[in-house]
Phi, psi and omega in degrees: 000146180274168179295328181294316181295318178297321179295317179295321178297317179297319179296320179296317179297319179297316181296321178296317179295321178296320179296318178297316178298318178296322178296318178297318179297318180295322178297318178297319178296320178296319177298318178297317179297320179296317178296323177293319181293329183289337181284105181240135180291149178231151185239135175247154181249131177257111183275343181228125177239111180291162178299146178069011175273126183245165178303327179294324177294319179297317180296320180292322183282321183266344179292346178293330186272339180178173182287130182253139177266262184258150178227135175222127176245128183279117177289155182291167184299148184297321182295318179294318180295324179294320177297318181294320179294323177292330178283338177130341181269113183261002181289137179278129180239160181238155183256324182206169183203164178227136181232130180256122172264147180294330179241126182291336177295321176294321179297317178297318180296317180296317180295324182285325186269324186266351180296131182065021176257153179296144183288308183271128178287326180269148179289335180284346182295142180289343180256017184293325183278351179269152181248147175290139171236088189244140176220132177280130181265105183288130179057033179255127181250164183292330180291335174298318179294317180296322177295318179297316180295321178295320179295316179297322178295317179296318179296318180296318179295319179296320178296319178296318178297319179296319179295320179295318179296320178296318178296321178296318179298318180295317180294320178296319179296319179296316180295321177297318179295321178297317180295320178296317180297323177295316180296320179295321179295320178296317180295322178296317179297321178297316180295323179296319180296320180278350179086012179270154177277145180242122179248123178279132178282141178228139181241129178248127181238134176275123181264153177290150179288145175281170181297322179296317179296321179296316180295320178296319179297320178296317180296318179295323177295318178297317179297320178297318178297315181295321178295319177298317178297319178297320178296319178298315179298318180295318178296320178297320178296320179296317179296318178298319179296320178296317178300315180296321180294320178296320180291331181275350181295314181296321180295318179293324178295320178296323183287312187270341179231071182292332181293315180296323179293326179290319179299323178296000000 
């Protein structure tokens, strides 16, 4: 073989080895990308939040099992909290919570292993007597939670606006009635001074029946019909009994008074 042929062979071998190395590198990169793509965050639901439990406590207790992203604990209703503060307990409490793990496999494992298990590992822990109530939320994303919270906030604001408008209407109606009563009283005093009679106008309006009244009327009508039917049946039975008794009178007379029947 000539030097040119050997050089070309070496170059071909090098190019083949480089291609193989590049193929191996690309396969490794693809595997890495696949592993990266497979890591999907998962969310668990906490159904029970004991008193004095804060998000930092949840992060410390559950962060041992995997990396935690976002945590949200739902505070209790304002009216209930107001009653508690008036009673003397000023501590802020939560009713439920959501915890996001960076890997949903960790979230599933935590929900499966810690559900109905004691919260505190140590006996000295204030949460030792409480149990975890954890559920993994399948195909649940964090934006679902944010949408739900936004919707609840909008509903709460709308309810507050409706209650405020209703209170304003009631107060305006009351003030109008007070003003009318004052004017009527002034007019009555004027008429008394002049010696004229004062007649108060009264308006009577027929109101529509409520659903309860309609249902009661239907029930009474049904009862009346059933009672009438029962009375008819009873009267028919009495008439049949009377007919039978009249037909049996002659037979009984023949049996107990045979002489009278012969004379006849």
